[in-house]
mmCIF file of the N, C-alpha and C atoms, coordinates in Angstrom:
data_MODEL
# 
_entry.id   MODEL 
# 
loop_
_atom_site.group_PDB 
_atom_site.id 
_atom_site.type_symbol 
_atom_site.label_atom_id 
_atom_site.label_alt_id 
_atom_site.label_comp_id 
_atom_site.label_asym_id 
_atom_site.label_entity_id 
_atom_site.label_seq_id 
_atom_site.pdbx_PDB_ins_code 
_atom_site.Cartn_x 
_atom_site.Cartn_y 
_atom_site.Cartn_z 
_atom_site.occupancy 
_atom_site.B_iso_or_equiv 
_atom_site.pdbx_formal_charge 
_atom_site.auth_seq_id 
_atom_site.auth_comp_id 
_atom_site.auth_asym_id 
_atom_site.auth_atom_id 
_atom_site.pdbx_PDB_model_num 
ATOM 1   N N  . MET A 1 1  ? -22.848 -1.492  -63.179 1.00 0.00 ? 1  MET A N  1 
ATOM 2   C CA . MET A 1 1  ? -24.228 -1.205  -63.389 1.00 0.00 ? 1  MET A CA 1 
ATOM 3   C C  . MET A 1 1  ? -25.131 -2.001  -62.433 1.00 0.00 ? 1  MET A C  1 
ATOM 4   N N  . LYS A 1 2  ? -24.739 -3.283  -62.193 1.00 0.00 ? 2  LYS A N  1 
ATOM 5   C CA . LYS A 1 2  ? -25.484 -4.076  -61.196 1.00 0.00 ? 2  LYS A CA 1 
ATOM 6   C C  . LYS A 1 2  ? -25.369 -3.437  -59.853 1.00 0.00 ? 2  LYS A C  1 
ATOM 7   N N  . ASP A 1 3  ? -24.113 -3.108  -59.450 1.00 0.00 ? 3  ASP A N  1 
ATOM 8   C CA . ASP A 1 3  ? -23.877 -2.543  -58.115 1.00 0.00 ? 3  ASP A CA 1 
ATOM 9   C C  . ASP A 1 3  ? -24.616 -1.230  -57.924 1.00 0.00 ? 3  ASP A C  1 
ATOM 10  N N  . SER A 1 4  ? -24.800 -0.465  -59.006 1.00 0.00 ? 4  SER A N  1 
ATOM 11  C CA . SER A 1 4  ? -25.480 0.848   -58.929 1.00 0.00 ? 4  SER A CA 1 
ATOM 12  C C  . SER A 1 4  ? -27.007 0.709   -58.984 1.00 0.00 ? 4  SER A C  1 
ATOM 13  N N  . GLY A 1 5  ? -27.466 -0.493  -59.320 1.00 0.00 ? 5  GLY A N  1 
ATOM 14  C CA . GLY A 1 5  ? -28.918 -0.739  -59.368 1.00 0.00 ? 5  GLY A CA 1 
ATOM 15  C C  . GLY A 1 5  ? -29.627 -0.244  -60.593 1.00 0.00 ? 5  GLY A C  1 
ATOM 16  N N  . VAL A 1 6  ? -28.869 0.123   -61.675 1.00 0.00 ? 6  VAL A N  1 
ATOM 17  C CA . VAL A 1 6  ? -29.532 0.633   -62.864 1.00 0.00 ? 6  VAL A CA 1 
ATOM 18  C C  . VAL A 1 6  ? -29.742 -0.451  -63.947 1.00 0.00 ? 6  VAL A C  1 
ATOM 19  N N  . LEU A 1 7  ? -29.085 -1.580  -63.855 1.00 0.00 ? 7  LEU A N  1 
ATOM 20  C CA . LEU A 1 7  ? -29.189 -2.599  -64.875 1.00 0.00 ? 7  LEU A CA 1 
ATOM 21  C C  . LEU A 1 7  ? -30.502 -3.334  -64.795 1.00 0.00 ? 7  LEU A C  1 
ATOM 22  N N  . VAL A 1 8  ? -31.201 -3.387  -65.937 1.00 0.00 ? 8  VAL A N  1 
ATOM 23  C CA . VAL A 1 8  ? -32.440 -4.151  -66.049 1.00 0.00 ? 8  VAL A CA 1 
ATOM 24  C C  . VAL A 1 8  ? -32.144 -5.464  -66.876 1.00 0.00 ? 8  VAL A C  1 
ATOM 25  N N  . PHE A 1 9  ? -31.414 -5.305  -67.998 1.00 0.00 ? 9  PHE A N  1 
ATOM 26  C CA . PHE A 1 9  ? -31.111 -6.438  -68.820 1.00 0.00 ? 9  PHE A CA 1 
ATOM 27  C C  . PHE A 1 9  ? -29.914 -6.143  -69.689 1.00 0.00 ? 9  PHE A C  1 
ATOM 28  N N  . ALA A 1 10 ? -29.076 -7.153  -69.930 1.00 0.00 ? 10 ALA A N  1 
ATOM 29  C CA . ALA A 1 10 ? -27.959 -7.014  -70.861 1.00 0.00 ? 10 ALA A CA 1 
ATOM 30  C C  . ALA A 1 10 ? -27.716 -8.334  -71.534 1.00 0.00 ? 10 ALA A C  1 
ATOM 31  N N  . GLY A 1 11 ? -27.498 -8.310  -72.806 1.00 0.00 ? 11 GLY A N  1 
ATOM 32  C CA . GLY A 1 11 ? -27.209 -9.535  -73.545 1.00 0.00 ? 11 GLY A CA 1 
ATOM 33  C C  . GLY A 1 11 ? -26.613 -9.293  -74.887 1.00 0.00 ? 11 GLY A C  1 
ATOM 34  N N  . GLY A 1 12 ? -25.716 -10.190 -75.333 1.00 0.00 ? 12 GLY A N  1 
ATOM 35  C CA . GLY A 1 12 ? -25.088 -10.083 -76.609 1.00 0.00 ? 12 GLY A CA 1 
ATOM 36  C C  . GLY A 1 12 ? -25.787 -10.963 -77.640 1.00 0.00 ? 12 GLY A C  1 
ATOM 37  N N  . LEU A 1 13 ? -25.578 -10.646 -78.908 1.00 0.00 ? 13 LEU A N  1 
ATOM 38  C CA . LEU A 1 13 ? -26.165 -11.410 -80.019 1.00 0.00 ? 13 LEU A CA 1 
ATOM 39  C C  . LEU A 1 13 ? -25.063 -12.148 -80.735 1.00 0.00 ? 13 LEU A C  1 
ATOM 40  N N  . GLU A 1 14 ? -25.459 -13.144 -81.512 1.00 0.00 ? 14 GLU A N  1 
ATOM 41  C CA . GLU A 1 14 ? -24.563 -13.902 -82.354 1.00 0.00 ? 14 GLU A CA 1 
ATOM 42  C C  . GLU A 1 14 ? -23.764 -12.902 -83.185 1.00 0.00 ? 14 GLU A C  1 
ATOM 43  N N  . GLU A 1 15 ? -22.412 -13.059 -83.205 1.00 0.00 ? 15 GLU A N  1 
ATOM 44  C CA . GLU A 1 15 ? -21.588 -12.088 -83.877 1.00 0.00 ? 15 GLU A CA 1 
ATOM 45  C C  . GLU A 1 15 ? -21.481 -12.314 -85.404 1.00 0.00 ? 15 GLU A C  1 
ATOM 46  N N  . GLU A 1 16 ? -21.705 -13.556 -85.855 1.00 0.00 ? 16 GLU A N  1 
ATOM 47  C CA . GLU A 1 16 ? -21.625 -13.824 -87.281 1.00 0.00 ? 16 GLU A CA 1 
ATOM 48  C C  . GLU A 1 16 ? -22.930 -13.414 -87.978 1.00 0.00 ? 16 GLU A C  1 
ATOM 49  N N  . ILE A 1 17 ? -22.835 -12.249 -88.724 1.00 0.00 ? 17 ILE A N  1 
ATOM 50  C CA . ILE A 1 17 ? -24.023 -11.692 -89.322 1.00 0.00 ? 17 ILE A CA 1 
ATOM 51  C C  . ILE A 1 17 ? -24.663 -12.686 -90.343 1.00 0.00 ? 17 ILE A C  1 
ATOM 52  N N  . GLU A 1 18 ? -23.899 -13.535 -90.918 1.00 0.00 ? 18 GLU A N  1 
ATOM 53  C CA . GLU A 1 18 ? -24.399 -14.502 -91.861 1.00 0.00 ? 18 GLU A CA 1 
ATOM 54  C C  . GLU A 1 18 ? -25.368 -15.497 -91.195 1.00 0.00 ? 18 GLU A C  1 
ATOM 55  N N  . LEU A 1 19 ? -25.327 -15.626 -89.911 1.00 0.00 ? 19 LEU A N  1 
ATOM 56  C CA . LEU A 1 19 ? -26.208 -16.510 -89.198 1.00 0.00 ? 19 LEU A CA 1 
ATOM 57  C C  . LEU A 1 19 ? -27.522 -15.867 -88.787 1.00 0.00 ? 19 LEU A C  1 
ATOM 58  N N  . ALA A 1 20 ? -27.652 -14.545 -89.118 1.00 0.00 ? 20 ALA A N  1 
ATOM 59  C CA . ALA A 1 20 ? -28.885 -13.804 -88.751 1.00 0.00 ? 20 ALA A CA 1 
ATOM 60  C C  . ALA A 1 20 ? -29.951 -14.013 -89.827 1.00 0.00 ? 20 ALA A C  1 
ATOM 61  N N  . PHE A 1 21 ? -31.171 -13.831 -89.454 1.00 0.00 ? 21 PHE A N  1 
ATOM 62  C CA . PHE A 1 21 ? -32.287 -13.920 -90.388 1.00 0.00 ? 21 PHE A CA 1 
ATOM 63  C C  . PHE A 1 21 ? -33.107 -12.666 -90.225 1.00 0.00 ? 21 PHE A C  1 
ATOM 64  N N  . GLY A 1 22 ? -33.822 -12.310 -91.279 1.00 0.00 ? 22 GLY A N  1 
ATOM 65  C CA . GLY A 1 22 ? -34.648 -11.129 -91.244 1.00 0.00 ? 22 GLY A CA 1 
ATOM 66  C C  . GLY A 1 22 ? -36.008 -11.432 -91.864 1.00 0.00 ? 22 GLY A C  1 
ATOM 67  N N  . SER A 1 23 ? -37.008 -10.669 -91.539 1.00 0.00 ? 23 SER A N  1 
ATOM 68  C CA . SER A 1 23 ? -38.349 -10.806 -92.084 1.00 0.00 ? 23 SER A CA 1 
ATOM 69  C C  . SER A 1 23 ? -38.832 -9.428  -92.530 1.00 0.00 ? 23 SER A C  1 
ATOM 70  N N  . ASP A 1 24 ? -39.466 -9.350  -93.693 1.00 0.00 ? 24 ASP A N  1 
ATOM 71  C CA . ASP A 1 24 ? -39.996 -8.095  -94.157 1.00 0.00 ? 24 ASP A CA 1 
ATOM 72  C C  . ASP A 1 24 ? -41.471 -7.976  -93.848 1.00 0.00 ? 24 ASP A C  1 
ATOM 73  N N  . ASP A 1 25 ? -42.102 -6.902  -94.245 1.00 0.00 ? 25 ASP A N  1 
ATOM 74  C CA . ASP A 1 25 ? -43.509 -6.687  -93.912 1.00 0.00 ? 25 ASP A CA 1 
ATOM 75  C C  . ASP A 1 25 ? -44.469 -7.597  -94.609 1.00 0.00 ? 25 ASP A C  1 
ATOM 76  N N  . THR A 1 26 ? -43.979 -8.466  -95.563 1.00 0.00 ? 26 THR A N  1 
ATOM 77  C CA . THR A 1 26 ? -44.821 -9.462  -96.176 1.00 0.00 ? 26 THR A CA 1 
ATOM 78  C C  . THR A 1 26 ? -44.790 -10.809 -95.413 1.00 0.00 ? 26 THR A C  1 
ATOM 79  N N  . GLY A 1 27 ? -43.843 -10.865 -94.486 1.00 0.00 ? 27 GLY A N  1 
ATOM 80  C CA . GLY A 1 27 ? -43.643 -12.129 -93.704 1.00 0.00 ? 27 GLY A CA 1 
ATOM 81  C C  . GLY A 1 27 ? -42.627 -12.996 -94.317 1.00 0.00 ? 27 GLY A C  1 
ATOM 82  N N  . GLU A 1 28 ? -42.014 -12.568 -95.450 1.00 0.00 ? 28 GLU A N  1 
ATOM 83  C CA . GLU A 1 28 ? -40.927 -13.366 -96.049 1.00 0.00 ? 28 GLU A CA 1 
ATOM 84  C C  . GLU A 1 28 ? -39.703 -13.363 -95.166 1.00 0.00 ? 28 GLU A C  1 
ATOM 85  N N  . ILE A 1 29 ? -39.107 -14.543 -95.055 1.00 0.00 ? 29 ILE A N  1 
ATOM 86  C CA . ILE A 1 29 ? -37.908 -14.702 -94.230 1.00 0.00 ? 29 ILE A CA 1 
ATOM 87  C C  . ILE A 1 29 ? -36.685 -14.957 -95.075 1.00 0.00 ? 29 ILE A C  1 
ATOM 88  N N  . GLY A 1 30 ? -35.630 -14.229 -94.802 1.00 0.00 ? 30 GLY A N  1 
ATOM 89  C CA . GLY A 1 30 ? -34.391 -14.381 -95.587 1.00 0.00 ? 30 GLY A CA 1 
ATOM 90  C C  . GLY A 1 30 ? -33.210 -14.110 -94.743 1.00 0.00 ? 30 GLY A C  1 
ATOM 91  N N  . GLY A 1 31 ? -32.125 -13.713 -95.365 1.00 0.00 ? 31 GLY A N  1 
ATOM 92  C CA . GLY A 1 31 ? -30.893 -13.473 -94.666 1.00 0.00 ? 31 GLY A CA 1 
ATOM 93  C C  . GLY A 1 31 ? -30.917 -12.152 -93.905 1.00 0.00 ? 31 GLY A C  1 
ATOM 94  N N  . PRO A 1 32 ? -29.756 -11.712 -93.464 1.00 0.00 ? 32 PRO A N  1 
ATOM 95  C CA . PRO A 1 32 ? -29.669 -10.451 -92.702 1.00 0.00 ? 32 PRO A CA 1 
ATOM 96  C C  . PRO A 1 32 ? -30.323 -9.291  -93.451 1.00 0.00 ? 32 PRO A C  1 
ATOM 97  N N  . ILE A 1 33 ? -30.886 -8.338  -92.733 1.00 0.00 ? 33 ILE A N  1 
ATOM 98  C CA . ILE A 1 33 ? -31.524 -7.206  -93.346 1.00 0.00 ? 33 ILE A CA 1 
ATOM 99  C C  . ILE A 1 33 ? -30.749 -5.942  -93.306 1.00 0.00 ? 33 ILE A C  1 
ATOM 100 N N  . THR A 1 34 ? -29.544 -6.038  -92.824 1.00 0.00 ? 34 THR A N  1 
ATOM 101 C CA . THR A 1 34 ? -28.698 -4.815  -92.698 1.00 0.00 ? 34 THR A CA 1 
ATOM 102 C C  . THR A 1 34 ? -28.263 -4.409  -94.097 1.00 0.00 ? 34 THR A C  1 
ATOM 103 N N  . VAL A 1 35 ? -28.221 -3.134  -94.323 1.00 0.00 ? 35 VAL A N  1 
ATOM 104 C CA . VAL A 1 35 ? -27.844 -2.549  -95.589 1.00 0.00 ? 35 VAL A CA 1 
ATOM 105 C C  . VAL A 1 35 ? -26.489 -1.823  -95.480 1.00 0.00 ? 35 VAL A C  1 
ATOM 106 N N  . SER A 1 36 ? -26.281 -1.159  -94.362 1.00 0.00 ? 36 SER A N  1 
ATOM 107 C CA . SER A 1 36 ? -25.116 -0.294  -94.186 1.00 0.00 ? 36 SER A CA 1 
ATOM 108 C C  . SER A 1 36 ? -23.863 -1.087  -93.749 1.00 0.00 ? 36 SER A C  1 
ATOM 109 N N  . GLY A 1 37 ? -24.048 -2.337  -93.420 1.00 0.00 ? 37 GLY A N  1 
ATOM 110 C CA . GLY A 1 37 ? -22.892 -3.052  -92.921 1.00 0.00 ? 37 GLY A CA 1 
ATOM 111 C C  . GLY A 1 37 ? -22.818 -3.071  -91.396 1.00 0.00 ? 37 GLY A C  1 
ATOM 112 N N  . GLU A 1 38 ? -23.590 -2.193  -90.752 1.00 0.00 ? 38 GLU A N  1 
ATOM 113 C CA . GLU A 1 38 ? -23.629 -2.128  -89.304 1.00 0.00 ? 38 GLU A CA 1 
ATOM 114 C C  . GLU A 1 38 ? -24.743 -3.086  -88.802 1.00 0.00 ? 38 GLU A C  1 
ATOM 115 N N  . PHE A 1 39 ? -24.569 -3.602  -87.624 1.00 0.00 ? 39 PHE A N  1 
ATOM 116 C CA . PHE A 1 39 ? -25.636 -4.468  -87.075 1.00 0.00 ? 39 PHE A CA 1 
ATOM 117 C C  . PHE A 1 39 ? -25.599 -4.380  -85.607 1.00 0.00 ? 39 PHE A C  1 
ATOM 118 N N  . LEU A 1 40 ? -26.728 -4.788  -84.995 1.00 0.00 ? 40 LEU A N  1 
ATOM 119 C CA . LEU A 1 40 ? -26.909 -4.748  -83.527 1.00 0.00 ? 40 LEU A CA 1 
ATOM 120 C C  . LEU A 1 40 ? -26.127 -5.917  -82.940 1.00 0.00 ? 40 LEU A C  1 
ATOM 121 N N  . GLY A 1 41 ? -25.211 -5.560  -82.037 1.00 0.00 ? 41 GLY A N  1 
ATOM 122 C CA . GLY A 1 41 ? -24.377 -6.584  -81.412 1.00 0.00 ? 41 GLY A CA 1 
ATOM 123 C C  . GLY A 1 41 ? -24.933 -7.059  -80.066 1.00 0.00 ? 41 GLY A C  1 
ATOM 124 N N  . GLY A 1 42 ? -25.820 -6.306  -79.503 1.00 0.00 ? 42 GLY A N  1 
ATOM 125 C CA . GLY A 1 42 ? -26.404 -6.671  -78.212 1.00 0.00 ? 42 GLY A CA 1 
ATOM 126 C C  . GLY A 1 42 ? -27.336 -5.558  -77.756 1.00 0.00 ? 42 GLY A C  1 
ATOM 127 N N  . LEU A 1 43 ? -27.851 -5.706  -76.536 1.00 0.00 ? 43 LEU A N  1 
ATOM 128 C CA . LEU A 1 43 ? -28.826 -4.796  -75.993 1.00 0.00 ? 43 LEU A CA 1 
ATOM 129 C C  . LEU A 1 43 ? -28.612 -4.687  -74.486 1.00 0.00 ? 43 LEU A C  1 
ATOM 130 N N  . THR A 1 44 ? -28.610 -3.462  -74.011 1.00 0.00 ? 44 THR A N  1 
ATOM 131 C CA . THR A 1 44 ? -28.529 -3.225  -72.595 1.00 0.00 ? 44 THR A CA 1 
ATOM 132 C C  . THR A 1 44 ? -29.672 -2.276  -72.231 1.00 0.00 ? 44 THR A C  1 
ATOM 133 N N  . ILE A 1 45 ? -30.474 -2.659  -71.271 1.00 0.00 ? 45 ILE A N  1 
ATOM 134 C CA . ILE A 1 45 ? -31.589 -1.807  -70.824 1.00 0.00 ? 45 ILE A CA 1 
ATOM 135 C C  . ILE A 1 45 ? -31.237 -1.405  -69.386 1.00 0.00 ? 45 ILE A C  1 
ATOM 136 N N  . ILE A 1 46 ? -31.333 -0.112  -69.139 1.00 0.00 ? 46 ILE A N  1 
ATOM 137 C CA . ILE A 1 46 ? -31.063 0.436   -67.813 1.00 0.00 ? 46 ILE A CA 1 
ATOM 138 C C  . ILE A 1 46 ? -32.270 1.296   -67.344 1.00 0.00 ? 46 ILE A C  1 
ATOM 139 N N  . ARG A 1 47 ? -32.390 1.451   -66.065 1.00 0.00 ? 47 ARG A N  1 
ATOM 140 C CA . ARG A 1 47 ? -33.438 2.319   -65.531 1.00 0.00 ? 47 ARG A CA 1 
ATOM 141 C C  . ARG A 1 47 ? -32.734 3.484   -64.817 1.00 0.00 ? 47 ARG A C  1 
ATOM 142 N N  . VAL A 1 48 ? -32.928 4.664   -65.398 1.00 0.00 ? 48 VAL A N  1 
ATOM 143 C CA . VAL A 1 48 ? -32.301 5.867   -64.849 1.00 0.00 ? 48 VAL A CA 1 
ATOM 144 C C  . VAL A 1 48 ? -33.346 7.010   -64.799 1.00 0.00 ? 48 VAL A C  1 
ATOM 145 N N  . THR A 1 49 ? -32.975 8.080   -64.147 1.00 0.00 ? 49 THR A N  1 
ATOM 146 C CA . THR A 1 49 ? -33.947 9.161   -63.967 1.00 0.00 ? 49 THR A CA 1 
ATOM 147 C C  . THR A 1 49 ? -33.720 10.365  -64.915 1.00 0.00 ? 49 THR A C  1 
ATOM 148 N N  . SER A 1 50 ? -32.651 10.336  -65.732 1.00 0.00 ? 50 SER A N  1 
ATOM 149 C CA . SER A 1 50 ? -32.411 11.488  -66.606 1.00 0.00 ? 50 SER A CA 1 
ATOM 150 C C  . SER A 1 50 ? -31.663 11.100  -67.851 1.00 0.00 ? 50 SER A C  1 
ATOM 151 N N  . ASP A 1 51 ? -31.743 11.916  -68.873 1.00 0.00 ? 51 ASP A N  1 
ATOM 152 C CA . ASP A 1 51 ? -30.991 11.663  -70.093 1.00 0.00 ? 51 ASP A CA 1 
ATOM 153 C C  . ASP A 1 51 ? -29.488 11.746  -69.821 1.00 0.00 ? 51 ASP A C  1 
ATOM 154 N N  . ASP A 1 52 ? -29.088 12.641  -68.968 1.00 0.00 ? 52 ASP A N  1 
ATOM 155 C CA . ASP A 1 52 ? -27.655 12.799  -68.655 1.00 0.00 ? 52 ASP A CA 1 
ATOM 156 C C  . ASP A 1 52 ? -27.085 11.516  -68.029 1.00 0.00 ? 52 ASP A C  1 
ATOM 157 N N  . GLU A 1 53 ? -27.888 10.900  -67.117 1.00 0.00 ? 53 GLU A N  1 
ATOM 158 C CA . GLU A 1 53 ? -27.437 9.713   -66.520 1.00 0.00 ? 53 GLU A CA 1 
ATOM 159 C C  . GLU A 1 53 ? -27.389 8.559   -67.553 1.00 0.00 ? 53 GLU A C  1 
ATOM 160 N N  . ALA A 1 54 ? -28.329 8.499   -68.485 1.00 0.00 ? 54 ALA A N  1 
ATOM 161 C CA . ALA A 1 54 ? -28.314 7.513   -69.565 1.00 0.00 ? 54 ALA A CA 1 
ATOM 162 C C  . ALA A 1 54 ? -27.075 7.709   -70.411 1.00 0.00 ? 54 ALA A C  1 
ATOM 163 N N  . LYS A 1 55 ? -26.741 8.911   -70.782 1.00 0.00 ? 55 LYS A N  1 
ATOM 164 C CA . LYS A 1 55 ? -25.568 9.190   -71.585 1.00 0.00 ? 55 LYS A CA 1 
ATOM 165 C C  . LYS A 1 55 ? -24.289 8.810   -70.842 1.00 0.00 ? 55 LYS A C  1 
ATOM 166 N N  . MET A 1 56 ? -24.235 9.056   -69.571 1.00 0.00 ? 56 MET A N  1 
ATOM 167 C CA . MET A 1 56 ? -23.045 8.662   -68.791 1.00 0.00 ? 56 MET A CA 1 
ATOM 168 C C  . MET A 1 56 ? -22.833 7.192   -68.794 1.00 0.00 ? 56 MET A C  1 
ATOM 169 N N  . TRP A 1 57 ? -23.927 6.416   -68.603 1.00 0.00 ? 57 TRP A N  1 
ATOM 170 C CA . TRP A 1 57 ? -23.828 4.935   -68.639 1.00 0.00 ? 57 TRP A CA 1 
ATOM 171 C C  . TRP A 1 57 ? -23.511 4.438   -70.017 1.00 0.00 ? 57 TRP A C  1 
ATOM 172 N N  . GLY A 1 58 ? -24.094 5.058   -71.032 1.00 0.00 ? 58 GLY A N  1 
ATOM 173 C CA . GLY A 1 58 ? -23.786 4.668   -72.424 1.00 0.00 ? 58 GLY A CA 1 
ATOM 174 C C  . GLY A 1 58 ? -22.295 4.860   -72.711 1.00 0.00 ? 58 GLY A C  1 
ATOM 175 N N  . ALA A 1 59 ? -21.735 6.001   -72.295 1.00 0.00 ? 59 ALA A N  1 
ATOM 176 C CA . ALA A 1 59 ? -20.331 6.235   -72.496 1.00 0.00 ? 59 ALA A CA 1 
ATOM 177 C C  . ALA A 1 59 ? -19.430 5.254   -71.744 1.00 0.00 ? 59 ALA A C  1 
ATOM 178 N N  . ARG A 1 60 ? -19.810 4.900   -70.553 1.00 0.00 ? 60 ARG A N  1 
ATOM 179 C CA . ARG A 1 60 ? -19.060 3.892   -69.779 1.00 0.00 ? 60 ARG A CA 1 
ATOM 180 C C  . ARG A 1 60 ? -19.146 2.535   -70.425 1.00 0.00 ? 60 ARG A C  1 
ATOM 181 N N  . LEU A 1 61 ? -20.315 2.193   -70.938 1.00 0.00 ? 61 LEU A N  1 
ATOM 182 C CA . LEU A 1 61 ? -20.536 0.925   -71.607 1.00 0.00 ? 61 LEU A CA 1 
ATOM 183 C C  . LEU A 1 61 ? -19.686 0.845   -72.885 1.00 0.00 ? 61 LEU A C  1 
ATOM 184 N N  . ALA A 1 62 ? -19.623 1.978   -73.638 1.00 0.00 ? 62 ALA A N  1 
ATOM 185 C CA . ALA A 1 62 ? -18.843 2.013   -74.848 1.00 0.00 ? 62 ALA A CA 1 
ATOM 186 C C  . ALA A 1 62 ? -17.344 1.787   -74.555 1.00 0.00 ? 62 ALA A C  1 
ATOM 187 N N  . GLN A 1 63 ? -16.861 2.377   -73.476 1.00 0.00 ? 63 GLN A N  1 
ATOM 188 C CA . GLN A 1 63 ? -15.495 2.203   -73.055 1.00 0.00 ? 63 GLN A CA 1 
ATOM 189 C C  . GLN A 1 63 ? -15.227 0.719   -72.649 1.00 0.00 ? 63 GLN A C  1 
ATOM 190 N N  . ALA A 1 64 ? -16.175 0.161   -71.895 1.00 0.00 ? 64 ALA A N  1 
ATOM 191 C CA . ALA A 1 64 ? -16.007 -1.234  -71.436 1.00 0.00 ? 64 ALA A CA 1 
ATOM 192 C C  . ALA A 1 64 ? -16.010 -2.210  -72.599 1.00 0.00 ? 64 ALA A C  1 
ATOM 193 N N  . CYS A 1 65 ? -16.918 -2.007  -73.562 1.00 0.00 ? 65 CYS A N  1 
ATOM 194 C CA . CYS A 1 65 ? -17.054 -2.925  -74.678 1.00 0.00 ? 65 CYS A CA 1 
ATOM 195 C C  . CYS A 1 65 ? -16.116 -2.666  -75.821 1.00 0.00 ? 65 CYS A C  1 
ATOM 196 N N  . GLY A 1 66 ? -15.642 -1.441  -75.883 1.00 0.00 ? 66 GLY A N  1 
ATOM 197 C CA . GLY A 1 66 ? -14.766 -1.055  -77.020 1.00 0.00 ? 66 GLY A CA 1 
ATOM 198 C C  . GLY A 1 66 ? -15.551 -0.852  -78.320 1.00 0.00 ? 66 GLY A C  1 
ATOM 199 N N  . TRP A 1 67 ? -16.866 -0.569  -78.211 1.00 0.00 ? 67 TRP A N  1 
ATOM 200 C CA . TRP A 1 67 ? -17.731 -0.353  -79.354 1.00 0.00 ? 67 TRP A CA 1 
ATOM 201 C C  . TRP A 1 67 ? -18.610 0.851   -79.109 1.00 0.00 ? 67 TRP A C  1 
ATOM 202 N N  . PRO A 1 68 ? -18.902 1.582   -80.167 1.00 0.00 ? 68 PRO A N  1 
ATOM 203 C CA . PRO A 1 68 ? -19.871 2.695   -79.977 1.00 0.00 ? 68 PRO A CA 1 
ATOM 204 C C  . PRO A 1 68 ? -21.202 2.199   -79.494 1.00 0.00 ? 68 PRO A C  1 
ATOM 205 N N  . GLN A 1 69 ? -21.914 3.053   -78.793 1.00 0.00 ? 69 GLN A N  1 
ATOM 206 C CA . GLN A 1 69 ? -23.238 2.707   -78.276 1.00 0.00 ? 69 GLN A CA 1 
ATOM 207 C C  . GLN A 1 69 ? -24.290 3.704   -78.727 1.00 0.00 ? 69 GLN A C  1 
ATOM 208 N N  . GLU A 1 70 ? -25.442 3.184   -79.068 1.00 0.00 ? 70 GLU A N  1 
ATOM 209 C CA . GLU A 1 70 ? -26.562 4.094   -79.423 1.00 0.00 ? 70 GLU A CA 1 
ATOM 210 C C  . GLU A 1 70 ? -27.447 4.100   -78.188 1.00 0.00 ? 70 GLU A C  1 
ATOM 211 N N  . ILE A 1 71 ? -27.858 5.294   -77.804 1.00 0.00 ? 71 ILE A N  1 
ATOM 212 C CA . ILE A 1 71 ? -28.618 5.460   -76.551 1.00 0.00 ? 71 ILE A CA 1 
ATOM 213 C C  . ILE A 1 71 ? -29.995 5.976   -76.938 1.00 0.00 ? 71 ILE A C  1 
ATOM 214 N N  . ARG A 1 72 ? -31.009 5.230   -76.542 1.00 0.00 ? 72 ARG A N  1 
ATOM 215 C CA . ARG A 1 72 ? -32.419 5.609   -76.839 1.00 0.00 ? 72 ARG A CA 1 
ATOM 216 C C  . ARG A 1 72 ? -33.316 5.373   -75.629 1.00 0.00 ? 72 ARG A C  1 
ATOM 217 N N  . GLU A 1 73 ? -34.350 6.206   -75.536 1.00 0.00 ? 73 GLU A N  1 
ATOM 218 C CA . GLU A 1 73 ? -35.330 5.955   -74.487 1.00 0.00 ? 73 GLU A CA 1 
ATOM 219 C C  . GLU A 1 73 ? -36.247 4.819   -74.898 1.00 0.00 ? 73 GLU A C  1 
ATOM 220 N N  . PHE A 1 74 ? -36.556 3.948   -73.986 1.00 0.00 ? 74 PHE A N  1 
ATOM 221 C CA . PHE A 1 74 ? -37.464 2.838   -74.178 1.00 0.00 ? 74 PHE A CA 1 
ATOM 222 C C  . PHE A 1 74 ? -38.886 3.334   -74.005 1.00 0.00 ? 74 PHE A C  1 
ATOM 223 N N  . LYS A 1 75 ? -39.715 3.123   -75.019 1.00 0.00 ? 75 LYS A N  1 
ATOM 224 C CA . LYS A 1 75 ? -41.112 3.547   -75.001 1.00 0.00 ? 75 LYS A CA 1 
ATOM 225 C C  . LYS A 1 75 ? -42.007 2.334   -74.659 1.00 0.00 ? 75 LYS A C  1 
ATOM 226 N N  . GLU A 1 76 ? -42.638 2.295   -73.550 1.00 0.00 ? 76 GLU A N  1 
ATOM 227 C CA . GLU A 1 76 ? -43.568 1.228   -73.210 1.00 0.00 ? 76 GLU A CA 1 
ATOM 228 C C  . GLU A 1 76 ? -44.891 1.454   -73.842 1.00 0.00 ? 76 GLU A C  1 
ATOM 229 N N  . ASN A 1 77 ? -45.567 0.403   -74.227 1.00 0.00 ? 77 ASN A N  1 
ATOM 230 C CA . ASN A 1 77 ? -46.924 0.529   -74.865 1.00 0.00 ? 77 ASN A CA 1 
ATOM 231 C C  . ASN A 1 77 ? -47.932 0.814   -73.867 1.00 0.00 ? 77 ASN A C  1 
# 
């Protein structure tokens, strides 16, 4: 991804979900907020020109990491 010039940012998160904290809309802070048992393991941001290219990189990333990837467009404010 670096060599292709599409990588903007990549980073992993703490893997122990028990070490995560969450905050609700009241500002209360507590333990993890996941309900389904799934959690975000990291984040990769790429700059591409099409959805097809994003899907291709997402598939390659899933293969490299050995984990499914969710692919979404980043919406700037």
